[in-house]
DOFIZA-433434 format. One record per residue: chain; x, y, z of N, C-alpha, C in turn; residue in three letters; residue number from 1. Coordinates in steps of 0.05 Angstrom, whole numbers. Layout:
N
<guti: A, nX: X, nY: Y, nZ: Z, caX: X, caY: Y, caZ: Z, cX: X, cY: Y, cZ: Z, fike: Ala, drenro: NUM>
...
//
This chain:
114
<guti: A, nX: -498, nY: 204, nZ: -220, caX: -480, caY: 205, caZ: -242, cX: -492, cY: 192, cZ: -267, fike: Met, drenro: 1>
<guti: A, nX: -492, nY: 207, nZ: -289, caX: -503, caY: 195, caZ: -314, cX: -483, cY: 174, cZ: -324, fike: Asp, drenro: 2>
<guti: A, nX: -495, nY: 152, nZ: -333, caX: -478, caY: 130, caZ: -342, cX: -477, cY: 130, cZ: -373, fike: Gln, drenro: 3>
<guti: A, nX: -454, nY: 124, nZ: -384, caX: -451, caY: 122, caZ: -413, cX: -468, cY: 99, cZ: -423, fike: Ala, drenro: 4>
<guti: A, nX: -472, nY: 99, nZ: -449, caX: -486, caY: 77, caZ: -462, cX: -471, cY: 51, cZ: -457, fike: Thr, drenro: 5>
<guti: A, nX: -485, nY: 31, nZ: -450, caX: -472, caY: 5, caZ: -446, cX: -477, cY: -13, cZ: -470, fike: Thr, drenro: 6>
<guti: A, nX: -467, nY: -37, nZ: -469, caX: -472, caY: -56, caZ: -490, cX: -500, cY: -67, cZ: -489, fike: Gly, drenro: 7>
<guti: A, nX: -505, nY: -89, nZ: -502, caX: -532, caY: -101, caZ: -503, cX: -541, cY: -110, cZ: -475, fike: Pro, drenro: 8>
<guti: A, nX: -567, nY: -113, nZ: -472, caX: -577, caY: -123, caZ: -446, cX: -566, cY: -150, cZ: -441, fike: Ala, drenro: 9>
<guti: A, nX: -559, nY: -155, nZ: -416, caX: -547, caY: -181, caZ: -409, cX: -568, cY: -202, cZ: -402, fike: Thr, drenro: 10>
<guti: A, nX: -563, nY: -227, nZ: -409, caX: -583, caY: -248, caZ: -403, cX: -586, cY: -251, cZ: -372, fike: Pro, drenro: 11>
<guti: A, nX: -610, nY: -259, nZ: -364, caX: -615, caY: -263, caZ: -335, cX: -598, cY: -285, cZ: -323, fike: Glu, drenro: 12>
<guti: A, nX: -590, nY: -305, nZ: -339, caX: -575, caY: -327, caZ: -329, cX: -545, cY: -323, cZ: -330, fike: Asn, drenro: 13>
<guti: A, nX: -536, nY: -299, nZ: -336, caX: -508, caY: -293, caZ: -339, cX: -495, cY: -291, cZ: -311, fike: Ala, drenro: 14>
<guti: A, nX: -470, nY: -299, nZ: -310, caX: -454, caY: -296, caZ: -285, cX: -440, cY: -269, cZ: -287, fike: Phe, drenro: 15>
<guti: A, nX: -439, nY: -255, nZ: -264, caX: -426, caY: -229, caZ: -263, cX: -396, cY: -233, cZ: -263, fike: Leu, drenro: 16>
<guti: A, nX: -382, nY: -218, nZ: -280, caX: -352, caY: -218, caZ: -280, cX: -343, cY: -189, cZ: -276, fike: Ala, drenro: 17>
<guti: A, nX: -329, nY: -184, nZ: -254, caX: -321, caY: -157, caZ: -247, cX: -293, cY: -152, cZ: -257, fike: Val, drenro: 18>
<guti: A, nX: -289, nY: -131, nZ: -273, caX: -263, caY: -125, caZ: -285, cX: -252, cY: -100, cZ: -271, fike: Cys, drenro: 19>
<guti: A, nX: -225, nY: -99, nZ: -267, caX: -213, caY: -78, caZ: -252, cX: -207, cY: -53, cZ: -268, fike: Ala, drenro: 20>
<guti: A, nX: -212, nY: -53, nZ: -294, caX: -207, caY: -31, caZ: -312, cX: -231, cY: -24, cZ: -328, fike: His, drenro: 21>
<guti: A, nX: -230, nY: -3, nZ: -344, caX: -252, caY: 6, caZ: -361, cX: -252, cY: -8, cZ: -388, fike: Thr, drenro: 22>
<guti: A, nX: -232, nY: -24, nZ: -393, caX: -229, caY: -38, caZ: -419, cX: -212, cY: -62, cZ: -414, fike: His, drenro: 23>
<guti: A, nX: -210, nY: -80, nZ: -434, caX: -195, caY: -104, caZ: -432, cX: -169, cY: -102, cZ: -448, fike: Leu, drenro: 24>
<guti: A, nX: -149, nY: -117, nZ: -440, caX: -122, caY: -117, caZ: -453, cX: -108, cY: -143, cZ: -444, fike: Phe, drenro: 25>
<guti: A, nX: -87, nY: -151, nZ: -458, caX: -72, caY: -175, caZ: -450, cX: -63, cY: -172, cZ: -421, fike: Pro, drenro: 26>
<guti: A, nX: -69, nY: -191, nZ: -405, caX: -61, caY: -190, caZ: -376, cX: -84, cY: -180, cZ: -358, fike: Gly, drenro: 27>
<guti: A, nX: -105, nY: -169, nZ: -370, caX: -128, caY: -159, caZ: -354, cX: -140, cY: -183, cZ: -339, fike: Ala, drenro: 28>
<guti: A, nX: -151, nY: -176, nZ: -315, caX: -164, caY: -197, caZ: -298, cX: -193, cY: -189, cZ: -293, fike: Arg, drenro: 29>
<guti: A, nX: -210, nY: -209, nZ: -293, caX: -238, caY: -206, caZ: -285, cX: -244, cY: -228, cZ: -266, fike: Cys, drenro: 30>
<guti: A, nX: -260, nY: -222, nZ: -246, caX: -268, caY: -242, caZ: -226, cX: -297, cY: -251, cZ: -232, fike: Arg, drenro: 31>
<guti: A, nX: -300, nY: -277, nZ: -239, caX: -326, caY: -288, caZ: -245, cX: -338, cY: -297, cZ: -219, fike: Ile, drenro: 32>
<guti: A, nX: -362, nY: -286, nZ: -213, caX: -376, caY: -291, caZ: -188, cX: -400, cY: -309, cZ: -192, fike: Arg, drenro: 33>
<guti: A, nX: -407, nY: -324, nZ: -171, caX: -432, caY: -339, caZ: -171, cX: -431, cY: -367, cZ: -184, fike: Gly, drenro: 34>
<guti: A, nX: -407, nY: -376, nZ: -193, caX: -406, caY: -403, caZ: -205, cX: -410, cY: -423, cZ: -183, fike: Leu, drenro: 35>
<guti: A, nX: -425, nY: -445, nZ: -188, caX: -431, caY: -464, caZ: -167, cX: -407, cY: -479, cZ: -157, fike: Pro, drenro: 36>
<guti: A, nX: -387, nY: -484, nZ: -173, caX: -363, caY: -498, caZ: -164, cX: -338, cY: -486, cZ: -177, fike: Asp, drenro: 37>
<guti: A, nX: -328, nY: -464, nZ: -166, caX: -306, caY: -450, caZ: -179, cX: -281, cY: -467, cZ: -184, fike: Pro, drenro: 38>
<guti: A, nX: -275, nY: -486, nZ: -166, caX: -251, caY: -503, caZ: -170, cX: -255, cY: -520, cZ: -195, fike: Asp, drenro: 39>
<guti: A, nX: -278, nY: -533, nZ: -197, caX: -284, caY: -550, caZ: -220, cX: -285, cY: -534, cZ: -246, fike: Ala, drenro: 40>
<guti: A, nX: -297, nY: -511, nZ: -245, caX: -299, caY: -494, caZ: -269, cX: -271, cY: -486, cZ: -279, fike: Phe, drenro: 41>
<guti: A, nX: -253, nY: -478, nZ: -261, caX: -226, caY: -470, caZ: -268, cX: -211, cY: -493, cZ: -280, fike: Ala, drenro: 42>
<guti: A, nX: -215, nY: -517, nZ: -270, caX: -201, caY: -541, caZ: -280, cX: -212, cY: -550, cZ: -307, fike: Ala, drenro: 43>
<guti: A, nX: -238, nY: -547, nZ: -311, caX: -251, caY: -556, caZ: -336, cX: -273, cY: -536, cZ: -344, fike: Ala, drenro: 44>
<guti: A, nX: -265, nY: -513, nZ: -355, caX: -286, caY: -493, caZ: -361, cX: -306, cY: -503, cZ: -382, fike: Pro, drenro: 45>
<guti: A, nX: -330, nY: -491, nZ: -380, caX: -351, caY: -497, caZ: -399, cX: -362, cY: -470, cZ: -409, fike: Arg, drenro: 46>
<guti: A, nX: -376, nY: -471, nZ: -431, caX: -387, caY: -446, caZ: -442, cX: -407, cY: -433, cZ: -422, fike: Pro, drenro: 47>
<guti: A, nX: -405, nY: -408, nZ: -417, caX: -423, caY: -393, caZ: -400, cX: -427, cY: -365, cZ: -410, fike: Val, drenro: 48>
<guti: A, nX: -451, nY: -354, nZ: -404, caX: -457, caY: -326, caZ: -410, cX: -447, cY: -310, cZ: -386, fike: Glu, drenro: 49>
<guti: A, nX: -435, nY: -286, nZ: -392, caX: -424, caY: -269, caZ: -372, cX: -436, cY: -241, cZ: -375, fike: Leu, drenro: 50>
<guti: A, nX: -438, nY: -226, nZ: -353, caX: -444, caY: -198, caZ: -353, cX: -418, cY: -185, cZ: -342, fike: Ala, drenro: 51>
<guti: A, nX: -403, nY: -171, nZ: -360, caX: -378, caY: -158, caZ: -351, cX: -385, cY: -131, cZ: -340, fike: Leu, drenro: 52>
<guti: A, nX: -375, nY: -126, nZ: -315, caX: -378, caY: -100, caZ: -303, cX: -350, cY: -88, cZ: -301, fike: Arg, drenro: 53>
<guti: A, nX: -346, nY: -65, nZ: -314, caX: -320, caY: -52, caZ: -315, cX: -318, cY: -32, cZ: -291, fike: Phe, drenro: 54>
<guti: A, nX: -294, nY: -22, nZ: -287, caX: -288, caY: -4, caZ: -265, cX: -305, cY: 22, cZ: -265, fike: Ala, drenro: 55>
<guti: A, nX: -315, nY: 30, nZ: -289, caX: -332, caY: 53, caZ: -291, cX: -362, cY: 46, cZ: -289, fike: Asp, drenro: 56>
<guti: A, nX: -368, nY: 22, nZ: -280, caX: -395, caY: 12, caZ: -276, cX: -410, cY: 7, cZ: -302, fike: Asp, drenro: 57>
<guti: A, nX: -397, nY: 7, nZ: -324, caX: -410, caY: 0, caZ: -350, cX: -412, cY: -31, cZ: -350, fike: Val, drenro: 58>
<guti: A, nX: -435, nY: -40, nZ: -359, caX: -440, caY: -69, caZ: -360, cX: -444, cY: -76, cZ: -389, fike: Leu, drenro: 59>
<guti: A, nX: -432, nY: -99, nZ: -398, caX: -437, caY: -109, caZ: -425, cX: -438, cY: -139, cZ: -424, fike: Thr, drenro: 60>
<guti: A, nX: -449, nY: -150, nZ: -446, caX: -453, caY: -178, caZ: -449, cX: -427, cY: -191, cZ: -459, fike: Glu, drenro: 61>
<guti: A, nX: -422, nY: -215, nZ: -450, caX: -398, caY: -231, caZ: -459, cX: -405, cY: -260, cZ: -457, fike: Ala, drenro: 62>
<guti: A, nX: -389, nY: -276, nZ: -470, caX: -392, caY: -305, caZ: -467, cX: -365, cY: -318, cZ: -467, fike: Glu, drenro: 63>
<guti: A, nX: -363, nY: -339, nZ: -451, caX: -338, caY: -355, caZ: -450, cX: -343, cY: -379, cZ: -468, fike: Leu, drenro: 64>
<guti: A, nX: -326, nY: -383, nZ: -488, caX: -329, caY: -405, caZ: -506, cX: -306, cY: -424, cZ: -501, fike: Arg, drenro: 65>
<guti: A, nX: -311, nY: -450, nZ: -502, caX: -291, caY: -470, caZ: -496, cX: -285, cY: -489, cZ: -520, fike: Thr, drenro: 66>
<guti: A, nX: -302, nY: -487, nZ: -540, caX: -297, caY: -505, caZ: -563, cX: -279, cY: -491, cZ: -583, fike: Glu, drenro: 67>
<guti: A, nX: -267, nY: -507, nZ: -600, caX: -249, caY: -495, caZ: -620, cX: -220, cY: -500, cZ: -615, fike: Gly, drenro: 68>
<guti: A, nX: -204, nY: -496, nZ: -635, caX: -175, caY: -503, caZ: -633, cX: -159, cY: -484, cZ: -616, fike: Pro, drenro: 69>
<guti: A, nX: -169, nY: -460, nZ: -611, caX: -153, caY: -440, caZ: -596, cX: -156, cY: -443, cZ: -566, fike: Thr, drenro: 70>
<guti: A, nX: -174, nY: -460, nZ: -557, caX: -178, caY: -463, caZ: -528, cX: -200, cY: -444, cZ: -519, fike: Gly, drenro: 71>
<guti: A, nX: -199, nY: -436, nZ: -493, caX: -219, caY: -419, caZ: -482, cX: -217, cY: -391, cZ: -492, fike: Thr, drenro: 72>
<guti: A, nX: -240, nY: -380, nZ: -500, caX: -241, caY: -353, caZ: -512, cX: -263, cY: -337, cZ: -498, fike: Val, drenro: 73>
<guti: A, nX: -258, nY: -312, nZ: -493, caX: -278, caY: -293, caZ: -483, cX: -287, cY: -275, cZ: -506, fike: Leu, drenro: 74>
<guti: A, nX: -312, nY: -277, nZ: -513, caX: -323, caY: -259, caZ: -534, cX: -339, cY: -237, cZ: -519, fike: Arg, drenro: 75>
<guti: A, nX: -332, nY: -212, nZ: -525, caX: -344, caY: -189, caZ: -512, cX: -359, cY: -172, cZ: -532, fike: Val, drenro: 76>
<guti: A, nX: -384, nY: -166, nZ: -526, caX: -401, caY: -150, caZ: -543, cX: -390, cY: -121, cZ: -543, fike: Ala, drenro: 77>
<guti: A, nX: -397, nY: -105, nZ: -563, caX: -388, caY: -77, caZ: -564, cX: -401, cY: -62, cZ: -540, fike: Pro, drenro: 78>
<guti: A, nX: -387, nY: -41, nZ: -531, caX: -397, caY: -24, caZ: -510, cX: -384, cY: 3, cZ: -511, fike: Tyr, drenro: 79>
<guti: A, nX: -394, nY: 21, nZ: -495, caX: -383, caY: 48, caZ: -493, cX: -374, cY: 52, cZ: -464, fike: Thr, drenro: 80>
<guti: A, nX: -349, nY: 61, nZ: -460, caX: -339, caY: 66, caZ: -433, cX: -354, cY: 90, cZ: -421, fike: Thr, drenro: 81>
<guti: A, nX: -351, nY: 93, nZ: -395, caX: -363, caY: 115, caZ: -381, cX: -353, cY: 142, cZ: -391, fike: Gly, drenro: 82>
<guti: A, nX: -328, nY: 142, nZ: -402, caX: -317, caY: 167, caZ: -413, cX: -325, cY: 172, cZ: -442, fike: Ala, drenro: 83>
<guti: A, nX: -341, nY: 153, nZ: -454, caX: -351, caY: 157, caZ: -481, cX: -335, cY: 143, cZ: -503, fike: Gly, drenro: 84>
<guti: A, nX: -316, nY: 127, nZ: -496, caX: -300, caY: 113, caZ: -517, cX: -315, cY: 88, cZ: -526, fike: Thr, drenro: 85>
<guti: A, nX: -319, nY: 85, nZ: -552, caX: -333, caY: 62, caZ: -563, cX: -313, cY: 39, cZ: -566, fike: Thr, drenro: 86>
<guti: A, nX: -320, nY: 16, nZ: -556, caX: -303, caY: -8, caZ: -558, cX: -318, cY: -28, cZ: -575, fike: Ile, drenro: 87>
<guti: A, nX: -306, nY: -36, nZ: -597, caX: -319, caY: -56, caZ: -615, cX: -319, cY: -84, cZ: -603, fike: Asp, drenro: 88>
<guti: A, nX: -336, nY: -101, nZ: -614, caX: -337, caY: -129, caZ: -606, cX: -308, cY: -140, cZ: -610, fike: Glu, drenro: 89>
<guti: A, nX: -301, nY: -157, nZ: -591, caX: -274, caY: -169, caZ: -592, cX: -274, cY: -196, cZ: -578, fike: Arg, drenro: 90>
<guti: A, nX: -256, nY: -213, nZ: -587, caX: -252, caY: -239, caZ: -575, cX: -224, cY: -240, cZ: -564, fike: Ser, drenro: 91>
<guti: A, nX: -221, nY: -252, nZ: -541, caX: -195, caY: -254, caZ: -527, cX: -189, cY: -283, cZ: -520, fike: Trp, drenro: 92>
<guti: A, nX: -164, nY: -291, nZ: -523, caX: -156, caY: -317, caZ: -513, cX: -155, cY: -314, cZ: -482, fike: Leu, drenro: 93>
<guti: A, nX: -163, nY: -336, nZ: -469, caX: -161, caY: -336, caZ: -440, cX: -136, cY: -351, cZ: -432, fike: Val, drenro: 94>
<guti: A, nX: -118, nY: -336, nZ: -419, caX: -92, caY: -347, caZ: -411, cX: -94, cY: -365, cZ: -386, fike: Arg, drenro: 95>
<guti: A, nX: -110, nY: -356, nZ: -367, caX: -112, caY: -371, caZ: -342, cX: -141, cY: -369, cZ: -331, fike: Glu, drenro: 96>
<guti: A, nX: -149, nY: -390, nZ: -317, caX: -173, caY: -390, caZ: -300, cX: -165, cY: -401, cZ: -273, fike: Leu, drenro: 97>
<guti: A, nX: -165, nY: -384, nZ: -253, caX: -155, caY: -393, caZ: -226, cX: -177, cY: -389, cZ: -205, fike: Asp, drenro: 98>
<guti: A, nX: -183, nY: -410, nZ: -190, caX: -203, caY: -406, caZ: -168, cX: -190, cY: -389, cZ: -146, fike: Pro, drenro: 99>
<guti: A, nX: -206, nY: -371, nZ: -134, caX: -196, caY: -354, caZ: -113, cX: -219, cY: -343, cZ: -97, fike: Ser, drenro: 100>
<guti: A, nX: -220, nY: -350, nZ: -71, caX: -240, caY: -340, caZ: -53, cX: -269, cY: -344, cZ: -63, fike: Asp, drenro: 101>
<guti: A, nX: -275, nY: -367, nZ: -74, caX: -302, caY: -373, caZ: -83, cX: -309, cY: -361, cZ: -110, fike: Gly, drenro: 102>
<guti: A, nX: -290, nY: -350, nZ: -123, caX: -294, caY: -338, caZ: -150, cX: -273, cY: -351, cZ: -169, fike: Glu, drenro: 103>
<guti: A, nX: -275, nY: -344, nZ: -194, caX: -255, caY: -353, caZ: -214, cX: -243, cY: -328, cZ: -226, fike: Val, drenro: 104>
<guti: A, nX: -216, nY: -326, nZ: -224, caX: -202, caY: -303, caZ: -236, cX: -195, cY: -311, cZ: -265, fike: Val, drenro: 105>
<guti: A, nX: -205, nY: -296, nZ: -284, caX: -200, caY: -300, caZ: -312, cX: -178, cY: -280, cZ: -320, fike: Leu, drenro: 106>
<guti: A, nX: -156, nY: -291, nZ: -332, caX: -134, caY: -274, caZ: -341, cX: -133, cY: -276, cZ: -371, fike: Val, drenro: 107>
<guti: A, nX: -134, nY: -252, nZ: -384, caX: -134, caY: -252, caZ: -414, cX: -106, cY: -254, cZ: -425, fike: Leu, drenro: 108>
<guti: A, nX: -105, nY: -267, nZ: -448, caX: -81, caY: -268, caZ: -465, cX: -85, cY: -248, cZ: -487, fike: Gly, drenro: 109>
<guti: A, nX: -77, nY: -255, nZ: -511, caX: -79, caY: -237, caZ: -534, cX: -107, cY: -239, cZ: -547, fike: Gly, drenro: 110>
<guti: A, nX: -109, nY: -224, nZ: -569, caX: -133, caY: -224, caZ: -585, cX: -137, cY: -251, cZ: -598, fike: Ser, drenro: 111>
<guti: A, nX: -162, nY: -260, nZ: -601, caX: -168, caY: -285, caZ: -615, cX: -184, cY: -280, cZ: -640, fike: Ala, drenro: 112>
<guti: A, nX: -180, nY: -296, nZ: -660, caX: -196, caY: -294, caZ: -685, cX: -218, cY: -315, cZ: -683, fike: Ser, drenro: 113>
<guti: A, nX: -243, nY: -307, nZ: -679, caX: -265, caY: -326, caZ: -677, cX: -287, cY: -318, cZ: -696, fike: Thr, drenro: 114>
//
């Protein structure tokens, strides 16, 4: 299957975050894999590079930011879905970070201005 254009190349040190949909929205969940201590990370998140993999296998670069007055924010690079829809760069407030089965479930809130 030919894959649509994805976002920028992801850094080698990025943690994989698997998302259940082809795009993000308030309430969307992504499972961050490979963190050394998921419980500690969920309790006190730190900035990390992520490689978001969407349900259509498109991969794009993202970063979790923890500094600033709005709290934890997920910044996602632009990408194109498998169906060809272009998604612009966007930042999302992170509503929850919950440890689950050795991973951290990230739940998005609304859009963030960063």
